[in-house]
C-alpha positions in Angstrom: 0.0 0.0 0.0 3.1 2.2 -0.5 2.1 5.7 -1.5 -1.6 4.9 -0.9 -1.8 7.8 1.5 -5.0 9.9 1.9 -3.2 13.2 1.5 -6.4 15.2 1.7 -4.9 18.0 3.9 -5.7 20.3 1.0 -9.3 19.5 1.3 -11.5 22.2 2.8 -15.1 21.4 2.4 -17.1 23.4 0.0 -19.6 25.0 2.4 -17.9 27.7 4.5 -21.0 28.9 6.5 -20.0 30.3 9.9 -22.0 29.4 13.0 -22.5 33.1 14.0 -25.4 35.1 12.7 -24.9 36.3 9.1 -26.8 38.4 6.6 -28.6 36.4 3.9 -29.0 38.3 0.6 -31.2 36.9 -2.1 -31.6 38.4 -5.6 -33.9 37.2 -8.3 -36.2 38.4 -11.1 -39.3 37.7 -9.1 -40.0 37.0 -5.4 -43.3 36.0 -3.8 -44.7 34.6 -0.6 -47.0 31.6 -0.3 -48.9 31.9 2.9 -50.4 28.4 2.7 -46.9 26.8 2.3 -45.3 29.5 4.5 -42.5 29.9 1.9 -40.8 32.7 0.2 -40.3 31.8 -3.5 -37.7 33.1 -5.9 -37.6 32.7 -9.7 -35.1 33.6 -12.4 -31.4 34.3 -12.0 -31.5 33.5 -8.3 -28.3 34.7 -6.5 -27.7 34.1 -2.8 -24.9 35.2 -0.6 -24.1 34.3 3.0 -20.7 35.2 4.3 -18.2 34.0 1.6 -20.7 31.5 0.1 -22.5 32.2 -3.2 -25.2 30.2 -4.7 -26.6 30.6 -8.3 -29.7 28.9 -9.6 -32.9 29.2 -11.6 -35.3 28.9 -8.7 -35.3 28.7 -4.9 -37.6 28.9 -1.9 -37.1 29.6 1.7 -39.4 28.0 4.3 -40.2 29.6 7.6 -40.9 28.2 11.1 -44.0 28.9 13.2 -42.3 32.1 14.5 -41.8 33.3 10.9 -38.1 32.9 11.1 -36.2 31.7 8.1 -35.7 27.9 8.3 -34.4 26.2 5.1 -33.4 27.6 1.7 -33.8 25.1 -1.1 -32.4 25.5 -4.6 -33.7 23.6 -7.6 -32.7 22.7 -11.2 -28.9 22.1 -10.7 -27.8 25.0 -8.6 -24.1 26.0 -8.4 -22.5 27.0 -5.1 -19.0 28.3 -4.6 -16.7 30.0 -2.1 -13.5 31.8 -2.8 -10.8 32.5 -0.1 -7.4 33.9 -1.2 -6.3 31.6 -4.0 -8.6 28.7 -3.0 -12.0 28.1 -4.6 -14.5 25.5 -3.5 -17.6 24.7 -5.5 -20.4 22.2 -5.5 -23.0 21.2 -8.1 -26.1 19.1 -7.5 -29.7 18.6 -8.7 -31.0 20.1 -5.4 -29.2 22.1 -2.7 -30.6 22.7 0.8 -29.2 25.1 3.4 -30.6 25.0 6.9 -30.3 28.5 8.3 -31.0 27.2 11.8 -28.8 24.1 12.1 -26.2 25.3 9.7 -26.3 22.0 7.8 -26.0 22.1 4.0 -27.2 19.2 1.8 -26.5 18.6 -1.8 -28.7 15.9 -3.4 -28.6 14.1 -6.8 -25.4 13.8 -8.9 -23.4 15.9 -6.5 -19.9 17.0 -7.2 -17.6 19.0 -5.0 -14.3 20.5 -6.2 -11.5 22.3 -4.5 -9.3 24.5 -6.7 -5.8 25.9 -6.1 -5.9 28.7 -8.6 -7.4 27.1 -11.6 -6.1 23.6 -10.8 -8.5 21.1 -9.3 -7.0 19.6 -6.1 -9.8 17.3 -5.0 -12.9 16.1 -6.7 -15.7 14.4 -4.7 -18.7 12.8 -6.5 -21.6 11.1 -4.7 -25.4 10.7 -4.8 -25.6 13.0 -1.7 -23.3 15.2 0.3 -24.0 16.9 3.6 -21.8 19.3 5.6 -22.5 20.2 9.2 -20.7 23.5 10.0 -21.0 23.0 13.7 -19.2 19.7 13.9 -17.0 20.2 10.8 -18.1 16.9 9.3 -18.8 16.3 5.6 -20.7 13.1 4.8 -21.0 11.8 1.3 -23.2 8.8 0.6 -24.0 6.6 -2.5 -21.4 5.7 -5.1 -18.8 7.9 -3.5 -15.6 8.7 -5.5 -12.7 10.9 -4.4 -9.9 11.9 -6.7 -6.7 13.5 -5.4 -3.9 13.9 -8.0 -3.1 10.2 -9.0 -5.1 8.9 -6.1 -8.7 7.5 -6.6 -11.0 6.2 -3.9 -14.4 4.4 -4.1 -16.8 3.6 -1.3 -20.4 3.5 -0.3 -19.9 6.3 2.1 -17.2 8.8 3.1 -16.7 11.2 6.1 -14.4 14.1 6.1 -13.8 15.8 9.5 -12.3 19.3 9.8 -11.4 21.5 12.7 -12.7 25.1 13.2 -10.0 26.4 10.8 -11.1 24.1 8.1 -8.0 21.9 8.3 -8.4 18.2 7.9 -8.6 16.0 11.0 -9.4 12.7 9.4 -11.2 11.0 6.5 -13.1 7.7 6.6 -14.2 5.5 3.7 -17.0 3.1 4.6 -18.4 0.1 2.8 -16.8 -1.7 -0.2 -14.0 0.7 0.0 -11.2 0.8 -2.6 -8.1 2.9 -3.2 -6.2 3.1 -6.5 -2.8 4.7 -6.7 -1.0 4.2 -10.1 -0.3 0.5 -10.2 -1.3 -0.2 -6.6 -4.7 -1.2 -5.3 -6.2 -1.7 -1.8 -9.6 -3.0 -0.7 -11.3 -3.0 2.7 -14.6 -2.7 4.5 -13.3 0.6 6.0 -10.3 2.9 5.6 -9.4 5.7 8.0 -6.7 8.3 7.5 -5.6 10.4 10.5 -4.0 13.7 9.5 -2.1 14.3 12.8 -0.6 10.9 13.1 -0.4 10.4 9.3 -1.5 6.8 9.6 -3.8 5.0 7.1 -5.7 2.1 8.6 -7.7 -0.5 6.6 -10.1 -2.8 8.6 -12.1 -5.8 7.5 -11.4 -8.1 4.5 -8.4 -6.1 3.5 -6.5 -6.8 0.3 -3.5 -4.9 -1.1 -1.9 -5.5 -4.5 1.4 -3.9 -5.5 3.0 -4.2 -8.9 6.7 -5.0 -8.7 9.5 -3.9 -11.0 9.6 -7.3 -12.7 5.9 -7.0 -13.6 4.7 -9.6 -11.1 2.3 -8.7 -8.3 2.6 -8.9 -4.5 -0.8 -9.7 -2.9 -1.5 -9.3 0.8 -4.7 -10.2 2.6 -5.3 -9.6 6.3 -8.0 -8.6 8.8 -6.2 -5.3 9.4 -3.6 -3.3 7.6 -1.8 -0.1 8.6 0.6 2.3 6.8 2.6 4.8 8.8 3.5 7.6 6.4 6.4 9.2 8.4 8.2 6.0 9.0 7.3 4.5 5.7 6.4 1.2 7.4 3.5 -1.1 6.6 2.1 -3.7 8.9 -0.7 -6.3 8.9 -2.3 -8.5 11.5 -4.9 -11.2 11.7 -4.8 -14.1 9.3 -2.1 -12.5 7.2 -1.5 -14.1 3.8 1.1 -13.1 1.2 1.4 -14.3 -2.4 4.6 -13.4 -4.4 5.6 -15.5 -7.5 5.8 -19.1 -6.2 5.9 -18.0 -2.6 2.8 -18.3 -0.3 3.3 -17.2 3.3 0.9 -17.2 6.3 1.3 -15.7 9.7 -0.5 -13.8 12.5 1.5 -10.6 12.1 3.6 -8.9 9.3 5.8 -5.9 9.1 6.8 -4.8 5.6 9.6 -2.5 4.6 10.2 -1.0 1.1 13.4 -0.8 -0.9 15.0 2.5 -2.1 12.5 2.6 -5.0 9.6 2.4 -2.6 8.5 -1.1 -3.6 7.6 -3.7 -0.9 10.8 -5.7 -0.3 11.4 -7.1 3.2 8.5 -9.0 4.9 8.9 -10.0 8.5 6.4 -12.6 9.9 6.2 -12.9 13.7 4.3 -15.6 15.6 4.0 -19.2 14.3 4.2 -18.7 10.5 4.8 -20.7 7.4 6.1 -20.2 3.9 5.3 -22.6 1.0 7.2 -22.9 -2.3 6.1 -25.7 -4.5 5.7 -29.0 -2.5 7.9 -27.6 0.4 6.4 -25.8 3.4 8.6 -24.4 6.2 7.1 -23.6 9.6 8.9 -21.3 12.1 8.3 -18.8 14.9 9.8 -16.0 12.6 10.1 -15.8 8.9 11.8 -13.1 6.8 10.9 -13.0 3.1 12.6 -10.7 0.6 11.5 -10.0 -2.9 14.7 -8.6 -4.3 16.8 -10.8 -4.1 14.1 -13.4 -3.8 14.8 -15.6 -0.7 13.6 -16.3 2.8 15.0 -17.1 6.2 13.1 -19.1 8.9 14.1 -19.0 12.6 12.8 -20.7 15.8 11.4 -24.2 16.0 11.6 -24.7 12.3 10.0 -27.7 10.6 9.9 -28.6 6.9 7.2 -30.7 5.2 7.6 -31.9 1.7 4.4 -33.3 0.2 4.0 -36.4 -1.9 7.7 -37.2 -1.8 7.0 -41.0 -1.9 4.2 -40.9 -4.6 6.4 -42.4 -7.3 6.9 -46.2 -7.7 10.5 -47.2 -8.6 10.1 -50.8 -7.5 12.3 -50.4 -4.4 9.4 -50.9 -1.9 6.1 -52.6 -1.9 4.1 -49.4 -1.4 6.1 -47.2 -3.7 7.4 -45.1 -0.8 10.8 -44.4 0.5 12.4 -47.3 2.4 15.7 -49.1 3.1 15.0 -51.9 0.6 14.4 -54.4 3.4 
């Protein structure tokens, strides 16, 4: 999972509504009030501004509560919202956009897309069926066919959560349900991924699989209950029913620590706890096993035992049962 790092520190969620009271300005060709629905309605070139947020659309309405206070602003027919701060621009597109003026929760529904720009260059693109941002908690939740693109990194999941602090800086990002991360020639799968920005640790939990393409064109495949990558130390670890496939090697163990070579490819795999490595008909069991990919070899240590399967299956006439004997 080398370089599969959720480097979303550049992500600042699209909706920059502040919790304190703000002026809401709405411009449109026509405005009306429907007493029965208790809604203000706006039609034609609707433009809305709250703090640094701008929303543009064809039509919108604002519902009011029983005290005639503004409640929720809803924009229809593919509205466009954006926020610009310094050189950063954040925008969102959706079929419907809802802004709660009371809870400070913003919802984008239907073919939603959020983009963060640095100048004119898109940094992060998030697509989902629905996206919701709670300005009080700093949590953005995307649900339904969620994809996130960051440079050469692509993620897929049923759901994603992005948590930010009061300054808009990333705290962590979570991918939930059928999660997948692609980075160039590497792939990782898990029930759940979590990236912590402060510790710079990426954790994969539940039915985890990682595939890394090696320099020789072969793949190293790793499966485990849990996998973890520590970005600062450039160390990868796995635990719980760990299995590794590389060329004709198949290794099993309870825990694994994996170190890369100078080119950043997985190269030294250290199994701890009672482990085994199989090559062809030969299986070696040991308390510790070190396996290297380049050069390709392994070393077993501690209570080692070797089992060679079917060694006596051939019949050379030297024994009655065709097995190995002393010829007696």
